[in-house]
KOLMI-592034 format. One line per 4 residues: number of its first residue (from 0); for each residue x, y, z of N, C-alpha, C. Coordinates in steps of 0.05 Angstrom, whole numbers, plus 5000, padded with zeros to 4 digits. Layout:
# KOLMI-592034
NUM> X,Y,Z,X,Y,Z,X,Y,Z ~ ...
This chain:
# KOLMI-592034
0> 3436,6040,5428,3459,6032,5444,3482,6027,5426 ~ 3505,6039,5433,3529,6037,5416,3547,6015,5427 ~ 3556,5999,5408,3575,5978,5416,3603,5988,5420 ~ 3610,6011,5407,3637,6022,5409,3635,6051,5416
4> 3654,6060,5432,3656,6088,5439,3675,6101,5420 ~ 3664,6119,5404,3681,6131,5383,3702,6150,5395 ~ 3700,6157,5420,3719,6175,5433,3742,6160,5446 ~ 3741,6134,5445,3763,6118,5457,3783,6110,5436
8> 3809,6117,5441,3830,6110,5422,3845,6085,5432 ~ 3847,6064,5415,3861,6040,5423,3890,6042,5415 ~ 3907,6041,5435,3936,6043,5430,3948,6015,5430 ~ 3962,6007,5408,3974,5980,5407,3996,5977,5428
12> 3999,5952,5437,4020,5947,5457,4047,5952,5445 ~ 4065,5962,5460,4092,5968,5450,4106,5942,5442 ~ 4121,5942,5419,4136,5919,5409,4160,5913,5428 ~ 4162,5888,5435,4184,5880,5453,4209,5874,5436
16> 4230,5887,5442,4256,5882,5427,4272,5860,5441 ~ 4283,5843,5424,4301,5821,5435,4326,5833,5447 ~ 4335,5822,5468,4360,5832,5479,4383,5829,5459 ~ 4402,5848,5462,4425,5847,5443,4440,5821,5443
20> 4442,5809,5467,4456,5784,5470,4443,5762,5454 ~ 4416,5762,5455,4401,5742,5440,4405,5745,5410 ~ 4403,5770,5401,4407,5776,5372,4435,5767,5363 ~ 4455,5773,5379,4482,5765,5373,4485,5735,5371
24> 4471,5721,5389,4472,5692,5389,4459,5680,5364 ~ 4437,5693,5356,4423,5683,5332,4442,5686,5307 ~ 4454,5710,5305,4472,5715,5282,4496,5696,5283 ~ 4506,5691,5307,4529,5672,5310,4521,5644,5300
28> 4496,5636,5307,4486,5610,5298,4483,5609,5268 ~ 4472,5631,5256,4469,5632,5227,4496,5630,5213 ~ 4516,5646,5223,4542,5645,5211,4555,5618,5214 ~ 4551,5605,5237,4563,5578,5241,4550,5558,5222
32> 4524,5560,5218,4511,5542,5199,4520,5546,5171 ~ 4525,5571,5163,4535,5577,5136,4563,5566,5133 ~ 4580,5570,5153,4607,5559,5152,4607,5529,5151 ~ 4590,5517,5167,4587,5488,5167,4579,5478,5139
36> 4560,5492,5127,4551,5485,5100,4573,5487,5080 ~ 4588,5509,5082,4611,5513,5064,4632,5491,5067 ~ 4639,5485,5093,4659,5465,5098,4650,5437,5089 ~ 4625,5433,5088,4615,5407,5079,4619,5402,5050
40> 4617,5423,5034,4618,5420,5005,4644,5432,4992 ~ 4659,5448,5007,4683,5460,4996,4704,5439,4990 ~ 4714,5438,4966,4735,5417,4959,4760,5420,4976 ~ 4773,5397,4981,4798,5397,4997,4820,5385,4979
44> 4844,5387,4989,4867,5376,4974,4881,5354,4990 ~ 4864,5339,5006,4875,5318,5023,4858,5293,5022 ~ 4871,5271,5030,4856,5246,5033,4863,5235,5061 ~ 4848,5215,5070,4852,5203,5096,4862,5174,5093
48> 4883,5167,5108,4891,5140,5110,4882,5128,5137 ~ 4872,5104,5136,4863,5091,5160,4867,5061,5158 ~ 4868,5046,5181,4873,5018,5179,4852,5004,5162 ~ 4862,4986,5144,4845,4971,5127,4842,4942,5136
52> 4830,4925,5119,4826,4897,5126,4853,4883,5132 ~ 4852,4863,5149,4875,4847,5156,4871,4819,5146 ~ 4891,4808,5133,4889,4781,5121,4910,4763,5132 ~ 4902,4739,5141,4921,4719,5151,4931,4703,5128
56> 4958,4704,5122,4968,4689,5100,4967,4659,5105 ~ 4962,4650,5130,4959,4622,5136,4930,4614,5136 ~ 4912,4633,5131,4883,4628,5132,4871,4626,5105 ~ 4846,4636,5103,4831,4634,5078,4824,4662,5068
60> 4815,4663,5043,4806,4688,5031,4783,4682,5013 ~ 4767,4702,5006,4744,4698,4989,4752,4702,4960 ~ 4742,4685,4942,4746,4689,4914,4726,4710,4904 ~ 4728,4718,4879,4709,4737,4868,4681,4727,4869
64> 4678,4700,4869,4651,4688,4870,4641,4684,4898 ~ 4657,4691,4918,4648,4689,4946,4656,4663,4960 ~ 4671,4645,4946,4679,4620,4959,4703,4625,4976 ~ 4705,4609,4998,4728,4611,5016,4749,4590,5008
68> 4773,4600,5002,4795,4583,4994,4820,4590,5010 ~ 4840,4572,5012,4865,4580,5026,4877,4604,5012 ~ 4887,4623,5028,4900,4646,5016,4925,4638,5001 ~ 4939,4618,5011,4963,4608,4997,4957,4578,4991
72> 4958,4571,4965,4955,4543,4957,4980,4534,4942 ~ 4989,4510,4948,5013,4499,4936,5007,4472,4923 ~ 5016,4468,4899,5014,4443,4885,5042,4434,4875 ~ 5048,4408,4878,5073,4398,4869,5094,4395,4891
76> 5086,4399,4916,5103,4396,4939,5087,4390,4963 ~ 5099,4376,4983,5085,4370,5007,5080,4395,5024 ~ 5057,4397,5036,5051,4420,5053,5045,4409,5082 ~ 5046,4428,5101,5044,4420,5129,5024,4438,5144
80> 5013,4428,5166,4994,4444,5182,5008,4469,5194 ~ 4993,4490,5198,5004,4514,5210,4987,4522,5234 ~ 4996,4541,5249,4981,4551,5272,4987,4581,5276 ~ 4972,4594,5294,4976,4622,5298,4969,4637,5272
84> 4979,4662,5270,4973,4678,5246,4999,4691,5236 ~ 4999,4696,5211,5019,4713,5197,5004,4733,5181 ~ 4996,4755,5195,4977,4774,5183,4992,4794,5165 ~ 4980,4800,5142,4988,4822,5126,4968,4845,5130
88> 4978,4869,5130,4961,4893,5137,4956,4909,5112 ~ 4934,4923,5111,4928,4941,5089,4920,4968,5100 ~ 4922,4988,5083,4914,5015,5090,4891,5023,5071 ~ 4870,5034,5082,4847,5043,5067,4849,5073,5063
92> 4846,5082,5038,4847,5110,5032,4819,5121,5028 ~ 4812,5141,5044,4786,5154,5041,4789,5179,5024 ~ 4776,5178,5000,4778,5201,4982,4795,5194,4957 ~ 4790,5209,4936,4805,5207,4912,4803,5234,4897
96> 4813,5235,4872,4812,5260,4858,4784,5268,4850 ~ 4767,5249,4847,4739,5254,4840,4722,5264,4864 ~ 4730,5254,4888,4715,5262,4912,4734,5262,4936 ~ 4742,5285,4945,4759,5287,4969,4742,5289,4994
100> 4753,5282,5017,4738,5285,5042,4732,5314,5048 ~ 4711,5318,5063,4703,5346,5070,4722,5355,5093 ~ 4721,5381,5098,4737,5392,5119,4729,5381,5146 ~ 4704,5375,5149,4694,5364,5174,4706,5336,5178
104> 4706,5320,5157,4718,5293,5158,4748,5294,5164 ~ 4761,5314,5152,4790,5318,5157,4795,5325,5186 ~ 4778,5342,5197,4781,5350,5225,4778,5326,5244 ~ 4758,5310,5238,4754,5286,5254,4778,5267,5253
108> 4789,5264,5229,4812,5246,5225,4837,5257,5239 ~ 4839,5284,5239,4863,5297,5250,4866,5290,5280 ~ 4844,5287,5294,4845,5281,5322,4842,5252,5329 ~ 4844,5235,5308,4843,5206,5312,4871,5194,5306
112> 4884,5184,5327,4912,5175,5323,4915,5151,5306 ~ 4893,5137,5300,4894,5113,5282,4893,5121,5253 ~ 4887,5147,5247,4884,5156,5220,4904,5179,5214 ~ 4908,5184,5188,4927,5205,5180,4915,5221,5157
116> 4920,5247,5158,4911,5265,5137,4936,5272,5120 ~ 4935,5265,5094,4959,5269,5077,4950,5283,5051 ~ 4969,5298,5039,4963,5312,5014,4954,5292,4992 ~ 4935,5301,4976,4923,5285,4955,4945,5274,4936
120> 4965,5292,4929,4985,5284,4910,5003,5261,4919 ~ 5005,5256,4945,5021,5234,4954,5009,5207,4948 ~ 4983,5206,4944,4970,5181,4937,4961,5181,4908 ~ 4952,5204,4898,4942,5206,4871,4959,5227,4856
124> 4981,5219,4844,4999,5238,4830,4983,5254,4809 ~ 4992,5279,4805,4980,5296,4784,4980,5282,4757 ~ 4957,5282,4744,4956,5270,4718,4948,5240,4718 ~ 4946,5229,4742,4939,5200,4744,4910,5198,4754
128> 4894,5183,4739,4866,5179,4747,4864,5157,4767 ~ 4841,5155,4780,4837,5133,4800,4839,5106,4786 ~ 4829,5104,4762,4830,5079,4747,4859,5072,4741 ~ 4875,5091,4733,4903,5085,4727,4918,5077,4753
132> 4911,5090,4775,4924,5082,4800,4917,5054,4808 ~ 4891,5046,4804,4883,5019,4811,4897,4999,4794 ~ 4900,5005,4768,4914,4987,4750,4943,4983,4758 ~ 4956,5005,4765,4984,5004,4774,4986,4988,4800
136> 4968,4993,4818,4968,4979,4844,4964,4949,4840 ~ 4946,4941,4821,4942,4913,4816,4967,4900,4804 ~ 4980,4914,4787,5005,4904,4775,5026,4900,4796 ~ 5028,4919,4815,5047,4916,4837,5041,4892,4854
140> 5016,4886,4859,5008,4863,4875,5017,4837,4861 ~ 5012,4836,4835,5020,4812,4820,5050,4808,4821 ~ 5065,4830,4817,5094,4828,4819,5103,4821,4847 ~ 5090,4832,4867,5096,4825,4895,5093,4796,4900
144> 5072,4784,4890,5068,4755,4895,5089,4739,4881 ~ 5097,4747,4857,5119,4733,4843,5145,4735,4858 ~ 5152,4759,4868,5176,4764,4883,5176,4748,4909 ~ 5153,4748,4922,5151,4733,4948,5155,4703,4943
148> 5143,4693,4922,5146,4664,4916,5175,4658,4910 ~ 5188,4675,4894,5216,4670,4888,5234,4671,4913 ~ 5229,4691,4930,5245,4693,4955,5241,4669,4973 ~ 5216,4660,4976,5210,4637,4993,5222,4612,4983
152> 5218,4606,4957,5229,4582,4945,5259,4582,4945 ~ 5271,4605,4940,5301,4606,4940,5311,4601,4969 ~ 5297,4611,4989,5304,4606,5017,5303,4577,5023 ~ 5285,4562,5011,5281,4534,5016,5299,4517,4998
156> 5315,4529,4981,5334,4514,4965,5325,4507,4937 ~ 5302,4517,4929,5293,4512,4902,5308,4530,4882 ~ 5311,4520,4858,5324,4535,4836,5303,4550,4821 ~ 5304,4577,4822,5285,4593,4806,5300,4612,4787
160> 5291,4613,4763,5304,4631,4743,5288,4657,4742 ~ 5303,4679,4737,5289,4705,4736,5293,4718,4709 ~ 5271,4729,4699,5272,4745,4674,5257,4771,4679 ~ 5266,4792,4667,5253,4818,4669,5236,4823,4645
164> 5210,4824,4649,5192,4826,4626,5176,4852,4626 ~ 5165,4859,4603,5148,4882,4600,5119,4874,4608 ~ 5109,4887,4629,5081,4881,4637,5061,4898,4622 ~ 5067,4923,4618,5049,4941,4604,5064,4966,4595
168> 5051,4981,4576,5062,5007,4567,5042,5029,4575 ~ 5053,5052,4582,5035,5075,4589,5023,5086,4563 ~ 5003,5102,4566,4989,5113,4542,5008,5130,4525 ~ 5027,5144,4538,5045,5162,4523,5073,5150,4523
172> 5075,5124,4524,5101,5110,4526,5120,5117,4503 ~ 5145,5121,4511,5166,5126,4491,5172,5101,4475 ~ 5163,5078,4485,5169,5052,4472,5146,5041,4456 ~ 5125,5058,4452,5102,5049,4435,5112,5041,4407
176> 5104,5018,4398,5111,5008,4372,5139,4994,4372 ~ 5153,4996,4395,5180,4984,4396,5180,4960,4416 ~ 5167,4963,4439,5165,4942,4458,5136,4932,4460 ~ 5133,4907,4468,5107,4895,4471,5105,4881,4498
180> 5081,4877,4506,5076,4862,4531,5089,4834,4529 ~ 5102,4826,4550,5116,4800,4553,5143,4799,4539 ~ 5152,4821,4527,5180,4823,4518,5198,4819,4542 ~ 5220,4804,4538,5240,4800,4559,5263,4820,4555
184> 5269,4836,4575,5291,4855,4573,5316,4841,4582 ~ 5334,4836,4563,5359,4821,4568,5382,4840,4576 ~ 5384,4862,4562,5407,4880,4567,5399,4909,4559 ~ 5413,4928,4572,5410,4956,4565,5438,4966,4557
188> 5440,4976,4532,5466,4985,4522,5487,4964,4526 ~ 5479,4939,4521,5498,4917,4523,5504,4906,4550 ~ 5493,4919,4571,5497,4910,4599,5473,4893,4608 ~ 5478,4867,4615,5457,4850,4624,5442,4861,4648
192> 5416,4858,4649,5399,4868,4671,5380,4846,4680 ~ 5375,4846,4706,5355,4827,4717,5336,4842,4736 ~ 5339,4868,4739,5324,4883,4758,5315,4910,4746 ~ 5290,4918,4753,5279,4943,4741,5296,4967,4750
196> 5307,4967,4774,5323,4990,4783,5348,4992,4766 ~ 5359,4970,4758,5383,4971,4740,5376,4984,4714 ~ 5352,4978,4703,5343,4990,4678,5340,5020,4681 ~ 5327,5028,4703,5322,5057,4707,5349,5072,4709
200> 5368,5060,4724,5394,5073,4728,5408,5076,4701 ~ 5409,5055,4685,5423,5056,4659,5410,5075,4640 ~ 5383,5076,4640,5369,5095,4623,5375,5124,4632 ~ 5375,5128,4658,5380,5155,4669,5408,5165,4662
204> 5427,5147,4661,5455,5154,4655,5458,5167,4627 ~ 5440,5161,4609,5441,5172,4582,5430,5200,4580 ~ 5418,5210,4602,5408,5238,4602,5389,5245,4580 ~ 5373,5226,4572,5353,5231,4551,5361,5221,4524
208> 5386,5211,4522,5395,5201,4496,5383,5174,4490 ~ 5385,5165,4465,5374,5139,4457,5386,5116,4472 ~ 5370,5096,4478,5379,5073,4494,5375,5048,4477 ~ 5396,5031,4475,5394,5006,4459,5386,4984,4478
212> 5364,4971,4472,5354,4949,4488,5357,4922,4473 ~ 5367,4903,4487,5367,4875,4477,5343,4861,4489 ~ 5325,4853,4472,5301,4840,4482,5298,4812,4470 ~ 5282,4796,4483,5275,4770,4472,5245,4769,4468
216> 5237,4763,4443,5209,4762,4436,5204,4736,4420 ~ 5185,4720,4430,5178,4695,4417,5203,4677,4413 ~ 5220,4678,4433,5243,4660,4433,5267,4670,4418 ~ 5265,4694,4406,5287,4704,4390,5296,4732,4401
220> 5322,4736,4401,5333,4762,4410,5334,4782,4388 ~ 5329,4807,4395,5331,4829,4375,5338,4855,4390 ~ 5347,4875,4374,5355,4900,4385,5334,4921,4378 ~ 5327,4938,4398,5309,4961,4392,5322,4985,4406
224> 5317,5008,4394,5328,5033,4405,5305,5051,4413 ~ 5305,5059,4439,5283,5076,4450,5295,5102,4460 ~ 5282,5124,4453,5290,5150,4464,5271,5157,4486 ~ 5281,5157,4511,5263,5162,4534,5252,5190,4535
228> 5230,5193,4549,5218,5220,4553,5223,5229,4582 ~ 5224,5255,4585,5229,5266,4612,5203,5269,4627 ~ 5204,5262,4653,5181,5264,4670,5189,5274,4697 ~ 5170,5281,4714,5175,5291,4740,5165,5271,4761
232> 5183,5260,4778,5176,5241,4798,5184,5252,4825 ~ 5164,5258,4841,5169,5269,4868,5186,5294,4867 ~ 5181,5311,4847,5195,5336,4845,5223,5334,4832 ~ 5230,5310,4824,5256,5306,4811,5253,5297,4782
236> 5269,5309,4764,5266,5300,4735,5277,5272,4732 ~ 5264,5257,4714,5272,5230,4708,5267,5223,4679 ~ 5284,5206,4668,5280,5197,4640,5268,5169,4641 ~ 5245,5166,4627,5229,5142,4628,5224,5130,4601
240> 5223,5103,4601,5216,5088,4576,5186,5087,4573 ~ 5172,5091,4595,5142,5089,4594,5132,5060,4594 ~ 5146,5043,4609,5138,5015,4611,5137,5007,4640 ~ 5120,4988,4647,5120,4975,4673,5133,4948,4670
244> 5154,4944,4686,5170,4920,4684,5163,4901,4707 ~ 5165,4875,4702,5158,4855,4722,5177,4831,4719 ~ 5183,4818,4741,5199,4794,4740,5182,4770,4733 ~ 5193,4753,4716,5180,4728,4710,5199,4706,4719
248> 5188,4685,4733,5204,4664,4743,5194,4637,4732 ~ 5212,4618,4732,5205,4591,4724,5205,4574,4750 ~ 5182,4574,4763,5180,4560,4789,5177,4530,4786 ~ 5191,4514,4802,5189,4485,4800,5163,4474,4812
252> 5150,4490,4829,5124,4482,4840,5104,4504,4836 ~ 5078,4498,4838,5058,4518,4833,5049,4530,4860 ~ 5052,4557,4862,5042,4571,4886,5022,4591,4877 ~ 4998,4589,4888,4976,4608,4881,4969,4624,4906
256> 4968,4650,4903,4960,4668,4924,4934,4681,4917 ~ 4913,4676,4933,4886,4685,4928,4881,4710,4945 ~ 4880,4733,4933,4874,4757,4948,4863,4778,4929 ~ 4837,4781,4927,4824,4800,4909,4821,4827,4923
260> 4819,4847,4907,4813,4875,4916,4834,4886,4935 ~ 4858,4876,4933,4880,4887,4948,4903,4892,4929 ~ 4915,4916,4930,4936,4923,4911,4961,4932,4925 ~ 4982,4937,4909,5007,4947,4920,5026,4925,4927
264> 5051,4932,4933,5072,4912,4937,5078,4906,4967 ~ 5064,4919,4986,5073,4918,5013,5069,4892,5028 ~ 5054,4873,5016,5049,4847,5029,5070,4827,5022 ~ 5090,4834,5007,5110,4815,4997,5123,4798,5018
268> 5133,4810,5039,5147,4795,5060,5129,4775,5074 ~ 5104,4783,5080,5086,4765,5094,5077,4742,5076 ~ 5075,4747,5049,5070,4725,5031,5092,4705,5032 ~ 5117,4715,5032,5140,4697,5032,5141,4680,5057
272> 5135,4693,5080,5135,4678,5105,5112,4657,5106 ~ 5089,4664,5095,5067,4645,5094,5074,4621,5076 ~ 5087,4626,5054,5095,4604,5036,5115,4585,5050 ~ 5134,4597,5063,5155,4581,5077,5142,4564,5099
276> 5123,4576,5115,5110,4561,5136,5093,4538,5125 ~ 5080,4543,5102,5064,4522,5090,5081,4499,5080 ~ 5105,4504,5071,5122,4484,5059,5142,4471,5079 ~ 5141,4478,5104,5160,4467,5123,5145,4455,5147
280> 5156,4433,5159,5143,4421,5183,5144,4440,5207 ~ 5125,4436,5225,5124,4452,5249,5111,4479,5244 ~ 5111,4495,5265,5098,4521,5264,5120,4543,5264 ~ 5123,4557,5242,5144,4577,5239,5143,4598,5261
284> 5119,4605,5269,5115,4627,5288,5110,4616,5317 ~ 5112,4590,5321,5107,4579,5347,5078,4581,5356 ~ 5060,4586,5337,5032,4588,5343,5024,4616,5352 ~ 5042,4635,5351,5036,4663,5360,5022,4678,5338
288> 5010,4701,5346,4997,4718,5327,5016,4740,5319 ~ 5025,4738,5294,5046,4756,5284,5035,4772,5260 ~ 5042,4797,5258,5034,4814,5235,5059,4827,5225 ~ 5057,4837,5201,5081,4851,5190,5075,4863,5163
292> 5094,4877,5153,5092,4890,5127,5119,4895,5115 ~ 5120,4899,5089,5145,4904,5076,5145,4892,5048 ~ 5157,4907,5029,5161,4896,5002,5183,4875,5004 ~ 5186,4859,4983,5207,4839,4982,5216,4835,4953
296> 5242,4830,4950,5253,4823,4924,5257,4793,4923 ~ 5262,4783,4899,5266,4755,4895,5291,4745,4910 ~ 5309,4763,4917,5332,4756,4932,5329,4759,4962 ~ 5304,4767,4971,5298,4767,4999,5303,4794,5014
300> 5307,4816,4999,5311,4842,5011,5284,4855,5018 ~ 5281,4864,5042,5255,4876,5051,5257,4906,5049 ~ 5237,4918,5036,5237,4947,5031,5215,4961,5045 ~ 5216,4988,5046,5197,5005,5060,5170,5006,5046
304> 5150,5014,5062,5122,5016,5052,5110,5042,5063 ~ 5086,5048,5054,5072,5071,5063,5050,5064,5084 ~ 5043,5084,5100,5021,5080,5119,5027,5061,5142 ~ 5052,5060,5151,5059,5040,5171,5046,5045,5198
308> 5041,5070,5204,5028,5076,5230,4999,5065,5230 ~ 4985,5068,5208,4958,5056,5207,4959,5026,5208 ~ 4981,5014,5197,4983,4985,5197,4990,4975,5225 ~ 5004,4991,5241,5009,4984,5268,4983,4982,5284
312> 4965,5001,5280,4939,5000,5293,4922,4977,5283 ~ 4924,4972,5257,4909,4949,5246,4918,4923,5258 ~ 4944,4921,5263,4955,4896,5275,4945,4893,5303 ~ 4946,4915,5318,4936,4914,5346,4907,4906,5347
316> 4891,4919,5330,4862,4913,5330,4856,4884,5322 ~ 4875,4872,5306,4871,4844,5298,4881,4824,5319 ~ 4893,4835,5341,4902,4817,5362,4931,4808,5360 ~ 4947,4820,5342,4975,4811,5339,4991,4819,5363
320> 5012,4803,5369,5030,4809,5391,5057,4818,5381 ~ 5065,4808,5357,5091,4813,5345,5086,4827,5319 ~ 5103,4848,5313,5100,4862,5288,5128,4864,5275 ~ 5130,4856,5250,5154,4858,5234,5153,4882,5216
324> 5172,4901,5221,5172,4927,5206,5198,4929,5190 ~ 5196,4940,5166,5221,4945,5151,5238,4965,5166 ~ 5264,4960,5167,5282,4978,5181,5280,5006,5170 ~ 5276,5009,5144,5274,5035,5131,5250,5051,5141
328> 5230,5039,5154,5207,5053,5164,5209,5059,5194 ~ 5231,5052,5206,5233,5055,5235,5229,5084,5244 ~ 5237,5104,5228,5233,5132,5236,5204,5139,5240 ~ 5186,5125,5226,5157,5130,5229,5145,5114,5251
332> 5159,5093,5260,5149,5075,5280,5153,5086,5308 ~ 5177,5096,5313,5184,5105,5340,5164,5125,5351 ~ 5154,5119,5375,5135,5136,5388,5106,5132,5380 ~ 5102,5112,5362,5075,5108,5352,5067,5078,5354
336> 5079,5063,5372,5073,5035,5375,5049,5031,5394 ~ 5027,5019,5386,5005,5015,5404,5012,4997,5427 ~ 4998,4999,5449,5003,4983,5472,4999,4953,5465 ~ 5016,4936,5476,5013,4907,5473,5026,4896,5448
340> 5040,4913,5432,5052,4905,5407,5082,4908,5409 ~ 5097,4886,5403,5126,4887,5401,5134,4890,5372 ~ 5150,4910,5366,5159,4915,5339,5188,4908,5335 ~ 5194,4892,5314,5222,4885,5308,5229,4894,5280
344> 5253,4905,5277,5262,4916,5251,5276,4894,5235 ~ 5268,4892,5210,5279,4872,5192,5288,4885,5165 ~ 5311,4875,5155,5320,4885,5129,5319,4863,5108 ~ 5318,4838,5116,5318,4816,5098,5298,4794,5107
348> 5292,4776,5089,5275,4753,5096,5288,4737,5119 ~ 5314,4734,5118,5328,4720,5139,5324,4733,5167 ~ 5324,4760,5167,5319,4774,5192,5291,4767,5203 ~ 5271,4767,5185,5244,4761,5193,5242,4732,5204
352> 5255,4714,5190,5255,4686,5199,5269,4683,5226 ~ 5289,4699,5232,5303,4698,5258,5284,4706,5280 ~ 5268,4727,5275,5248,4736,5295,5228,4713,5301 ~ 5218,4701,5280,5197,4680,5283,5209,4656,5297
356> 5234,4649,5290,5246,4626,5303,5251,4632,5333 ~ 5258,4657,5340,5262,4664,5368,5236,4663,5383 ~ 5214,4672,5370,5188,4670,5383,5180,4641,5387 ~ 5184,4625,5367,5177,4596,5369,5193,4582,5390
360> 5219,4588,5392,5236,4574,5411,5237,4587,5438 ~ 5220,4608,5442,5219,4623,5467,5247,4634,5474 ~ 5261,4644,5454,5288,4655,5458,5287,4684,5469 ~ 5310,4696,5467,5314,4723,5478,5306,4744,5457
364> 5281,4753,5459,5271,4773,5440,5285,4800,5443 ~ 5295,4805,5468,5308,4831,5474,5335,4834,5458 ~ 5345,4811,5448,5370,4812,5433,5366,4819,5404 ~ 5341,4820,5395,5335,4825,5367,5333,4855,5361
368> 5339,4864,5336,5337,4892,5329,5308,4902,5331 ~ 5305,4926,5342,5279,4939,5344,5281,4967,5332 ~ 5258,4980,5329,5258,5008,5320,5262,5026,5345 ~ 5287,5035,5349,5293,5051,5373,5297,5080,5364
372> 5293,5098,5383,5296,5127,5377,5326,5134,5376
């Protein structure tokens, strides 16, 4: 008995072909996955700005050791209770030269109105490392606190003296071996100076020629001659000494501002308002929740800052009702004010004080300058 019939031929079943539409879909999926993989790792030339932490200058902050202390502490003068908030805003930058955001992250940020996609060079100039930027930002914060204290105490009638000092020298500074940290810059080419902008202007007028500096070191005046080097700043040529200058003041009372891990000069105005509120009876803001931003000089002039749209969103998220914005930033503010936030334009510390006094006294806010189109 045979188990198999040798005359029977077994024909295999015909292979079933996938429909063309299915094949096309598979290939589309493969291509999409490859593109997704490429976009995940392909370097970009942008960073993302988004709202950062908010700090109440009337509240507390953490020290490096984790202890909670008043953000503004004053010794040598009477202080008074405060209420409400005077918030300073920060901007968080996602990405740096060592690691930029992926294209997918950029796409997500592009459709988020609280964030902004900006060119890498606007935050990290060519040739500047992340460490150098952090050092520069920390120096600006220290200077900002000094300027804010000077502006606040001057507003309150205290006598403060100002000196322009050398904070640091760059690695390739034209003043290496000639200037030292803590040197006081008294004059440039015989013209007395008290402001860094004055120094830059006088150096620039020489067009690269040698500049005679009158400095004070260890209590004695001396002359040094520095030949500046040419550099490119925001696409424009500039002649630089290669030093970071900072104001030094002789304050009659001790004001300490505790704020770690935050850099830049943009908190100056809010520091000044916090100091004034701490040193004066009553509530400067009438107990309202107020936020703001802006650099400040020792004479009380408020200057523009970066990332104001992100700071507007940060203020709203923190519950602020009033926002103080530098007049110079109004072009970026118009059309981008979050619901529930009133924005007022200020050029000086006095302007900011007028807004707060109007809020406190329930005055006519409609009569104050705003950022209008």
